KEKE-3310 file (N, C-alpha, C; in steps of 0.2 Angstrom, whole numbers, plus 5000, padded with zeros to 4 digits):
npx = (5004:5002:5011:5004:4988:4972:4958:4942:4926:4911:4901:4888:4873:4872:4867:4856:4851:4840:4835:4826:4816:4817:4807:4795:4783:4775:4781:4792:4785:4781:4793:4797:4791:4798:4809:4823:4840:4847:4841:4842:4837:4834:4841:4847:4850:4838:4829:4821:4827:4818:4811:4819:4820:4807:4808:4819:4812:4802:4810:4815:4804:4800:4810:4808:4795:4791:4791:4805:4809:4822:4831:4845:4847:4850:4854:4856:4864:4865:4877:4894:4897:4886:4873:4865:4870:4875:4865:4857:4864:4865:4851:4847:4854:4851:4837:4832:4832:4838:4837:4844:4857:4868:4876:4876:4888:4888:4896:4910:4926:4939:4949:4948:4935:4928:4934:4929:4915:4915:4920:4910:4899:4903:4904:4891:4885:4892:4887:4873:4874:4873:4873:4875:4886:4887:4889:4898:4894:4901:4900:4908:4909:4915:4928:4938:4936:4938:4951:4957:4953:4959:4964:4952:4945:4952:4950:4942:4937:4924:4920:4912:4907:4910:4903:4898:4894:4887:4881:4884:4898:4900:4896:4906:4918:4916:4910:4904:4889:4872:4864:4860:4871:4875:4878:4887:4884:4895:4906:4917:4926:4933:4935:4950:4953:4950:4952:4939:4923:4917:4917:4918:4910:4913:4905:4911:4913:4911:4912:4921:4934:4932:4924:4932:4943:4937:4933:4946:4951:4941:4942:4955:4954:4946:4932:4915:4912:4900:4889:4882:4867:4856:4848:4837:4824:4815:4821:4825:4834:4845:4849:4852:4863:4873:4874:4879:4892:4898:4897:4906:4918:4920:4910:4898:4885:4871:4863:4845:4834:4821:4808:4806:4818:4824:4823:4830:4843:4845:4845:4856:4867:4867:4874:4872:4864:4871:4884:4887:4887:4898:4908:4908:4913:4926:4931:4930:4938:4951:4953:4955:4966:4976:4976:4983:4995:4997:4998:4990:4978:4968:4952:4938:4945:4952:4965:4966:4971:4978:4974:4962:4954:4951:4944:4932:4928:4923:4912:4904:4902:4895:4883:4879:4877:4866:4856:4854:4848)
npy = (4994:5011:5025:5036:5039:5036:5047:5043:5048:5054:5040:5034:5026:5024:5018:5020:5035:5047:5057:5073:5085:5102:5111:5104:5102:5092:5080:5081:5079:5066:5059:5058:5046:5037:5023:5027:5029:5041:5057:5069:5085:5095:5110:5113:5107:5101:5111:5124:5140:5151:5146:5144:5152:5149:5136:5135:5140:5131:5120:5124:5126:5112:5106:5111:5107:5094:5077:5067:5056:5045:5047:5053:5069:5080:5094:5099:5112:5127:5129:5136:5145:5152:5165:5161:5152:5157:5163:5151:5144:5153:5155:5142:5138:5149:5148:5135:5127:5113:5101:5098:5088:5087:5096:5096:5098:5104:5100:5101:5108:5111:5111:5123:5127:5119:5124:5137:5136:5130:5140:5150:5142:5140:5153:5157:5147:5149:5162:5160:5151:5137:5121:5108:5103:5105:5092:5089:5083:5079:5082:5074:5079:5084:5086:5093:5092:5078:5078:5084:5077:5071:5082:5088:5079:5079:5092:5098:5096:5094:5086:5072:5063:5057:5059:5052:5061:5056:5061:5075:5074:5066:5076:5085:5079:5077:5065:5052:5051:5051:5047:5044:5037:5019:5007:5008:5004:5006:5005:4994:4979:4969:4953:4944:4940:4923:4915:4913:4920:4923:4933:4939:4951:4961:4970:4985:4994:5010:5019:5014:5018:5031:5029:5020:5028:5039:5032:5027:5040:5044:5034:5035:5046:5044:5045:5042:5033:5036:5030:5038:5044:5033:5034:5027:5023:5013:5002:4990:4980:4984:4995:4988:4981:4991:4996:4985:4983:4995:4993:4982:4989:4997:5006:5013:5015:5021:5033:5036:5041:5039:5033:5019:5014:5013:5002:4993:4998:4997:4984:4979:4985:4980:4968:4950:4937:4925:4930:4938:4928:4920:4929:4931:4918:4918:4928:4921:4909:4915:4921:4910:4905:4914:4913:4901:4905:4907:4915:4914:4904:4889:4890:4882:4877:4888:4901:4911:4926:4939:4951:4946:4947:4961:4963:4955:4961:4973:4969:4963:4974:4982:4975:4976:4989:4992:4984:4991:5002)
npz = (5000:4996:5004:5004:5009:5003:5006:5009:5001:5008:5012:5002:4996:4979:4969:4959:4951:4949:4937:4937:4930:4935:4931:4931:4942:4946:4942:4951:4963:4961:4961:4974:4979:4972:4968:4971:4974:4974:4970:4958:4955:4942:4935:4924:4909:4906:4907:4900:4894:4897:4908:4919:4931:4937:4938:4948:4959:4960:4964:4976:4984:4984:4991:5004:5007:5002:5007:5005:5011:5015:5004:4995:4991:4977:4967:4951:4946:4935:4921:4924:4914:4912:4917:4926:4936:4948:4955:4956:4966:4977:4980:4983:4994:5003:5004:5003:5014:5025:5018:5006:5000:4990:4977:4960:4948:4932:4916:4920:4918:4922:4936:4942:4940:4949:4961:4960:4962:4975:4983:4982:4987:5000:5005:5005:5013:5026:5028:5031:5041:5039:5044:5039:5028:5010:4998:4983:4966:4951:4934:4921:4905:4894:4882:4887:4901:4903:4900:4911:4922:4933:4941:4943:4951:4963:4967:4978:4995:4996:4986:4980:4970:4953:4937:4921:4908:4894:4882:4880:4880:4869:4859:4862:4859:4846:4841:4830:4832:4837:4847:4865:4874:4874:4862:4845:4829:4820:4827:4828:4824:4811:4808:4802:4785:4780:4770:4765:4760:4772:4785:4802:4811:4825:4837:4847:4862:4862:4872:4882:4885:4890:4902:4909:4912:4919:4930:4936:4940:4949:4959:4963:4970:4980:4977:4971:4956:4944:4931:4917:4908:4899:4884:4877:4884:4881:4880:4890:4891:4884:4892:4904:4899:4897:4910:4917:4911:4915:4928:4930:4926:4937:4942:4953:4951:4941:4930:4930:4918:4917:4927:4925:4924:4936:4944:4937:4937:4951:4953:4945:4951:4964:4974:4971:4981:4980:4976:4987:4997:4992:4994:5008:5011:5006:5015:5027:5024:5022:5034:5042:5036:5039:5053:5053:5049:5035:5019:5008:5001:4995:4987:4982:4971:4967:4968:4982:4991:5001:4993:4989:5000:5001:4990:4993:5004:5000:4993:5003:5012:5003:5002:5016:5017:5008:5014:5026:5022)
capx = (5000:5006:5011:4998:4981:4966:4953:4936:4921:4905:4898:4881:4871:4872:4865:4852:4851:4834:4835:4819:4816:4814:4801:4789:4782:4771:4786:4796:4781:4781:4799:4797:4789:4802:4814:4829:4845:4848:4837:4844:4832:4838:4840:4851:4848:4831:4824:4821:4829:4812:4808:4824:4818:4802:4811:4822:4807:4799:4814:4816:4797:4800:4815:4805:4788:4790:4795:4808:4812:4830:4834:4850:4844:4855:4852:4860:4864:4867:4884:4898:4897:4879:4872:4860:4873:4877:4858:4855:4868:4863:4844:4846:4856:4847:4830:4831:4832:4844:4836:4848:4863:4873:4876:4879:4891:4888:4902:4916:4931:4945:4949:4946:4928:4926:4936:4924:4908:4916:4921:4903:4895:4906:4902:4884:4884:4894:4883:4867:4875:4871:4877:4876:4890:4885:4894:4898:4894:4903:4899:4913:4905:4918:4935:4942:4935:4941:4959:4958:4949:4962:4964:4945:4943:4955:4949:4939:4935:4917:4919:4909:4906:4911:4898:4900:4889:4889:4878:4888:4904:4900:4896:4912:4923:4913:4909:4899:4883:4867:4861:4863:4874:4873:4883:4886:4886:4901:4912:4919:4932:4931:4940:4955:4951:4952:4951:4932:4920:4914:4921:4914:4911:4912:4904:4914:4910:4915:4913:4925:4940:4930:4922:4937:4947:4934:4933:4952:4952:4937:4944:4961:4953:4941:4925:4911:4911:4893:4888:4877:4861:4855:4843:4832:4821:4810:4826:4828:4840:4851:4851:4856:4870:4877:4875:4883:4899:4900:4899:4912:4924:4920:4905:4894:4878:4869:4857:4839:4831:4814:4807:4806:4825:4827:4824:4836:4850:4846:4847:4863:4872:4866:4877:4867:4865:4877:4890:4889:4889:4905:4913:4909:4917:4932:4934:4931:4944:4957:4954:4957:4973:4980:4977:4988:5001:4997:4996:4986:4974:4964:4945:4934:4950:4955:4969:4964:4976:4976:4970:4955:4950:4949:4938:4927:4925:4919:4905:4900:4900:4889:4877:4877:4874:4859:4852:4853:4845)
capy = (5000:5017:5029:5041:5035:5040:5048:5041:5053:5051:5034:5035:5022:5028:5013:5023:5042:5049:5064:5075:5092:5106:5114:5101:5101:5086:5075:5081:5076:5059:5057:5057:5039:5033:5018:5029:5030:5048:5061:5076:5090:5098:5117:5114:5105:5099:5117:5129:5147:5155:5142:5143:5155:5145:5129:5136:5141:5124:5115:5127:5124:5105:5104:5113:5104:5087:5072:5063:5050:5044:5048:5058:5074:5084:5098:5101:5119:5128:5130:5142:5150:5156:5170:5158:5148:5160:5163:5144:5142:5157:5154:5136:5138:5153:5147:5128:5123:5109:5094:5097:5085:5088:5100:5093:5104:5101:5102:5103:5107:5112:5111:5130:5127:5117:5129:5143:5134:5129:5147:5153:5138:5141:5159:5157:5142:5153:5168:5158:5147:5130:5116:5102:5105:5102:5089:5090:5079:5083:5078:5074:5078:5087:5084:5097:5089:5072:5079:5087:5073:5070:5088:5090:5074:5081:5099:5100:5091:5093:5081:5065:5058:5059:5056:5052:5064:5054:5065:5081:5071:5064:5082:5089:5075:5076:5058:5051:5047:5055:5043:5045:5031:5013:5005:5011:4998:5007:5005:4987:4976:4964:4947:4944:4935:4916:4911:4913:4927:4924:4937:4941:4958:4962:4977:4987:4999:5016:5023:5011:5022:5037:5027:5018:5034:5042:5027:5028:5047:5044:5030:5038:5052:5042:5047:5037:5034:5034:5030:5043:5042:5029:5038:5023:5020:5008:4996:4989:4975:4988:4998:4983:4979:4996:4996:4979:4985:5001:4990:4978:4993:5000:5011:5011:5016:5024:5038:5034:5047:5037:5029:5012:5012:5013:4995:4990:5000:4995:4977:4978:4987:4976:4961:4945:4933:4921:4934:4939:4921:4918:4934:4929:4912:4920:4931:4915:4905:4919:4922:4903:4904:4919:4910:4896:4908:4906:4921:4912:4897:4887:4889:4880:4876:4895:4904:4917:4929:4946:4955:4943:4950:4967:4962:4952:4966:4978:4966:4962:4981:4985:4972:4978:4996:4991:4981:4996:5008)
capz = (5000:4996:5010:5003:5010:5000:5010:5005:5002:5013:5009:5001:4991:4973:4963:4955:4952:4945:4934:4937:4928:4940:4929:4932:4950:4947:4942:4957:4968:4960:4962:4981:4980:4967:4971:4969:4980:4974:4965:4956:4953:4937:4933:4918:4902:4905:4908:4895:4897:4900:4914:4924:4937:4940:4940:4954:4964:4961:4968:4983:4987:4985:4996:5010:5008:5001:5011:5001:5015:5016:4998:4995:4987:4974:4962:4946:4944:4928:4920:4926:4909:4912:4922:4931:4941:4955:4958:4958:4972:4982:4982:4985:5001:5007:5004:5002:5020:5026:5015:5001:5002:4985:4971:4954:4944:4925:4911:4923:4913:4925:4944:4944:4940:4956:4966:4960:4965:4982:4986:4982:4992:5007:5008:5007:5019:5032:5029:5033:5046:5037:5048:5035:5022:5004:4994:4975:4961:4945:4927:4916:4899:4888:4881:4892:4908:4903:4900:4917:4926:4939:4945:4945:4956:4969:4968:4984:5000:4995:4980:4982:4964:4946:4933:4914:4904:4887:4876:4879:4879:4862:4855:4863:4855:4839:4840:4825:4835:4839:4853:4871:4877:4870:4856:4839:4824:4816:4831:4829:4821:4806:4808:4796:4780:4782:4763:4762:4761:4778:4790:4808:4814:4832:4840:4853:4867:4861:4878:4887:4888:4894:4908:4913:4914:4925:4936:4939:4943:4955:4964:4966:4975:4985:4975:4968:4949:4942:4924:4915:4905:4893:4881:4875:4890:4879:4879:4896:4891:4882:4898:4909:4897:4898:4917:4919:4909:4919:4935:4929:4926:4944:4943:4958:4949:4934:4930:4927:4915:4917:4933:4923:4924:4943:4947:4933:4940:4958:4952:4942:4956:4970:4974:4972:4987:4978:4976:4994:5000:4990:4997:5015:5012:5005:5021:5032:5022:5023:5042:5045:5033:5043:5059:5052:5046:5028:5016:5003:5002:4989:4989:4976:4966:4965:4973:4985:4995:5004:4989:4989:5006:4999:4985:4996:5009:4996:4991:5009:5014:4999:5004:5022:5016:5005:5020:5031:5019)
cpx = (5004:5006:5006:4992:4976:4960:4946:4930:4915:4902:4890:4879:4870:4871:4861:4851:4846:4835:4827:4820:4813:4808:4795:4788:4779:4776:4791:4792:4781:4787:4800:4796:4793:4807:4821:4833:4846:4843:4841:4839:4836:4836:4843:4848:4841:4826:4826:4823:4823:4809:4813:4822:4812:4804:4815:4817:4803:4803:4815:4809:4797:4804:4812:4799:4787:4794:4798:4811:4819:4834:4839:4847:4850:4851:4857:4859:4866:4875:4888:4898:4890:4878:4867:4863:4873:4870:4855:4858:4865:4856:4843:4848:4853:4840:4828:4831:4838:4843:4841:4855:4869:4871:4879:4881:4891:4895:4908:4922:4938:4944:4947:4939:4925:4928:4931:4918:4909:4917:4914:4899:4897:4904:4895:4882:4886:4889:4876:4867:4873:4876:4879:4879:4888:4891:4893:4898:4896:4903:4905:4910:4908:4925:4940:4942:4938:4949:4961:4955:4952:4962:4957:4943:4946:4954:4946:4937:4928:4915:4917:4909:4908:4906:4900:4894:4890:4887:4883:4895:4905:4900:4903:4918:4922:4913:4903:4893:4878:4862:4864:4865:4872:4879:4882:4889:4892:4907:4913:4925:4929:4937:4944:4952:4954:4951:4944:4929:4917:4919:4916:4915:4909:4911:4909:4910:4914:4916:4918:4930:4937:4928:4927:4942:4944:4934:4940:4953:4947:4940:4951:4960:4947:4933:4921:4910:4904:4892:4882:4871:4861:4848:4837:4828:4815:4814:4829:4834:4846:4853:4855:4863:4875:4879:4880:4891:4902:4902:4905:4918:4925:4915:4901:4886:4877:4863:4851:4836:4823:4813:4808:4814:4828:4828:4829:4842:4851:4848:4854:4868:4871:4869:4872:4869:4871:4883:4892:4891:4896:4910:4914:4913:4924:4935:4935:4937:4951:4958:4957:4965:4978:4981:4982:4994:5002:4995:4991:4983:4970:4957:4941:4939:4953:4960:4966:4970:4973:4972:4963:4951:4947:4943:4932:4924:4921:4912:4901:4898:4895:4883:4874:4874:4867:4854:4850:4849:4837)
cpy = (5006:5021:5034:5037:5040:5041:5047:5046:5049:5045:5035:5029:5026:5023:5016:5031:5044:5056:5067:5083:5097:5110:5111:5098:5094:5080:5075:5078:5068:5055:5055:5050:5034:5029:5020:5030:5038:5051:5067:5080:5094:5105:5118:5112:5103:5105:5122:5136:5151:5152:5142:5146:5151:5139:5130:5137:5135:5120:5118:5125:5116:5103:5106:5109:5097:5082:5067:5057:5051:5045:5053:5063:5079:5088:5100:5108:5120:5129:5136:5147:5153:5161:5167:5154:5151:5161:5156:5143:5146:5156:5147:5135:5143:5151:5140:5124:5118:5102:5093:5094:5087:5093:5097:5099:5101:5104:5104:5102:5108:5112:5118:5131:5125:5121:5135:5142:5133:5135:5150:5149:5140:5148:5160:5153:5146:5159:5166:5153:5139:5125:5110:5104:5101:5098:5091:5083:5082:5079:5079:5073:5082:5085:5087:5094:5082:5073:5081:5083:5072:5076:5089:5085:5076:5089:5102:5095:5090:5087:5074:5060:5061:5055:5057:5055:5062:5058:5071:5079:5070:5071:5085:5086:5074:5069:5057:5047:5053:5052:5045:5039:5025:5012:5008:5005:5000:5007:4997:4985:4970:4959:4947:4939:4928:4912:4910:4920:4928:4927:4939:4948:4959:4969:4978:4992:5005:5021:5020:5015:5028:5035:5024:5023:5038:5038:5028:5034:5047:5040:5032:5043:5050:5044:5041:5038:5032:5035:5035:5040:5037:5031:5034:5020:5015:5001:4994:4984:4979:4992:4994:4982:4985:4997:4991:4981:4990:4998:4986:4983:4997:5005:5009:5012:5019:5028:5034:5041:5045:5033:5022:5010:5011:5006:4991:4992:4997:4987:4975:4980:4985:4969:4956:4941:4928:4924:4936:4933:4919:4923:4933:4923:4913:4923:4925:4911:4909:4920:4915:4903:4908:4916:4904:4898:4907:4913:4920:4905:4896:4887:4888:4880:4883:4897:4910:4920:4935:4950:4952:4946:4956:4967:4960:4957:4971:4975:4965:4969:4984:4982:4974:4985:4996:4989:4986:5002:5008)
cpz = (5000:5003:5010:5004:5007:5004:5006:5006:5006:5009:5008:4996:4985:4967:4958:4956:4947:4943:4934:4935:4933:4938:4929:4939:4951:4947:4948:4963:4967:4962:4969:4983:4976:4971:4969:4975:4980:4969:4964:4952:4948:4935:4927:4912:4901:4906:4903:4898:4900:4906:4919:4931:4941:4942:4947:4960:4966:4966:4975:4987:4989:4991:5003:5012:5007:5005:5006:5005:5016:5010:4999:4989:4984:4969:4957:4944:4937:4928:4922:4920:4908:4917:4927:4937:4948:4959:4960:4965:4978:4985:4985:4993:5006:5009:5004:5008:5020:5022:5010:5003:4997:4980:4966:4950:4937:4921:4915:4919:4916:4933:4946:4944:4947:4961:4966:4964:4973:4986:4987:4987:4999:5009:5010:5013:5026:5033:5033:5039:5045:5040:5043:5028:5016:5001:4987:4971:4955:4939:4923:4909:4893:4888:4886:4899:4908:4903:4907:4923:4933:4944:4947:4951:4963:4971:4974:4988:5000:4990:4983:4976:4958:4942:4925:4910:4896:4882:4875:4877:4871:4857:4856:4859:4848:4837:4835:4828:4837:4845:4859:4875:4872:4865:4850:4834:4820:4820:4832:4825:4816:4807:4802:4791:4781:4775:4761:4763:4767:4783:4796:4809:4821:4834:4846:4857:4866:4867:4883:4890:4893:4901:4912:4916:4920:4931:4940:4943:4949:4961:4967:4971:4980:4984:4972:4961:4947:4934:4923:4912:4899:4890:4879:4881:4888:4878:4886:4896:4889:4888:4903:4906:4898:4905:4919:4917:4913:4926:4935:4929:4933:4946:4949:4957:4943:4935:4928:4924:4915:4923:4931:4924:4931:4945:4943:4936:4947:4958:4950:4948:4963:4970:4975:4978:4986:4979:4983:4998:4999:4994:5005:5016:5011:5012:5027:5031:5024:5031:5045:5042:5037:5050:5059:5049:5039:5025:5010:5004:4996:4991:4982:4970:4963:4970:4976:4990:4998:5000:4988:4994:5004:4995:4988:5001:5006:4995:4997:5012:5010:5001:5011:5021:5013:5010:5025:5028:5020)
residu = (UNK:UNK:UNK:UNK:UNK:UNK:UNK:UNK:UNK:UNK:UNK:UNK:UNK:UNK:UNK:UNK:UNK:UNK:UNK:UNK:UNK:UNK:UNK:UNK:UNK:UNK:UNK:UNK:UNK:UNK:UNK:UNK:UNK:UNK:UNK:UNK:UNK:UNK:UNK:UNK:UNK:UNK:UNK:UNK:UNK:UNK:UNK:UNK:UNK:UNK:UNK:UNK:UNK:UNK:UNK:UNK:UNK:UNK:UNK:UNK:UNK:UNK:UNK:UNK:UNK:UNK:UNK:UNK:UNK:UNK:UNK:UNK:UNK:UNK:UNK:UNK:UNK:UNK:UNK:UNK:UNK:UNK:UNK:UNK:UNK:UNK:UNK:UNK:UNK:UNK:UNK:UNK:UNK:UNK:UNK:UNK:UNK:UNK:UNK:UNK:UNK:UNK:UNK:UNK:UNK:UNK:UNK:UNK:UNK:UNK:UNK:UNK:UNK:UNK:UNK:UNK:UNK:UNK:UNK:UNK:UNK:UNK:UNK:UNK:UNK:UNK:UNK:UNK:UNK:UNK:UNK:UNK:UNK:UNK:UNK:UNK:UNK:UNK:UNK:UNK:UNK:UNK:UNK:UNK:UNK:UNK:UNK:UNK:UNK:UNK:UNK:UNK:UNK:UNK:UNK:UNK:UNK:UNK:UNK:UNK:UNK:UNK:UNK:UNK:UNK:UNK:UNK:UNK:UNK:UNK:UNK:UNK:UNK:UNK:UNK:UNK:UNK:UNK:UNK:UNK:UNK:UNK:UNK:UNK:UNK:UNK:UNK:UNK:UNK:UNK:UNK:UNK:UNK:UNK:UNK:UNK:UNK:UNK:UNK:UNK:UNK:UNK:UNK:UNK:UNK:UNK:UNK:UNK:UNK:UNK:UNK:UNK:UNK:UNK:UNK:UNK:UNK:UNK:UNK:UNK:UNK:UNK:UNK:UNK:UNK:UNK:UNK:UNK:UNK:UNK:UNK:UNK:UNK:UNK:UNK:UNK:UNK:UNK:UNK:UNK:UNK:UNK:UNK:UNK:UNK:UNK:UNK:UNK:UNK:UNK:UNK:UNK:UNK:UNK:UNK:UNK:UNK:UNK:UNK:UNK:UNK:UNK:UNK:UNK:UNK:UNK:UNK:UNK:UNK:UNK:UNK:UNK:UNK:UNK:UNK:UNK:UNK:UNK:UNK:UNK:UNK:UNK:UNK:UNK:UNK:UNK:UNK:UNK:UNK:UNK:UNK:UNK:UNK:UNK:UNK:UNK:UNK:UNK:UNK:UNK:UNK:UNK:UNK:UNK:UNK:UNK:UNK:UNK:UNK:UNK:UNK:UNK:UNK:UNK:UNK:UNK:UNK:UNK:UNK:UNK:UNK:UNK:UNK:UNK:UNK)
# end
């Protein structure tokens, strides 16, 4: 282990994160009963310019009046390049009460962007005497943001999670796609000629690098990596496939842009009973091995060692966190 110890962000269940437009109060009310770990009320992309002010008022009203239970509550503010952002922050903290847990910062490009929001949030919190300090969720959705993802991840003690904003990232990198997440039939490889006309074409994941890169930056700074939206909410199997591949790479959860995607996300990012049982057996086997002075042992025909303990502990702790929710 490095002498540098990574401080972990506040632990929260983040399997599913429901996006709700702040301009639609009925949707906000319905979200309170949704099976989401995190709800983010949106002031940015889902809200037209003429509706920004009313959306802000809707969200403030909702935070003060609606019972969201134990859900983690976040608000996606407008970008730093707009004149809406500062008023989003000021009004939310001054008028929104203590129910808000997180602020989601869109299109983060540099560490200075995070620093700027941190400064403003800190000033307003101190002015109103807010006791519960707000955490930050940051969306990596531009080429600039991905290029600076390490610095962004370590830019503030408020940072809790990094999210992959696939649609804006595609636009920023000028990727040849018009869909929100999912595979692309043109991103693949053709097998070599084998003397016949039959050659196989294998699709690839055009977002693999971006998500893997974000996961590394997040974990190196103790943050939660979260996969972003999957636009086709009529394709549950496609959603699950994208969620599983992000989970395998290390993500803790995924956005839901429609309530029907919530149970899918919760299912994918919850360890199965079989997985938890196996993890517990690994811990028991290694505990016995250590008592016998061994650093490694065989279990079910496979080698397990000290690293296996860490993997198993992650699985068991996640199960305990879900059970306690």
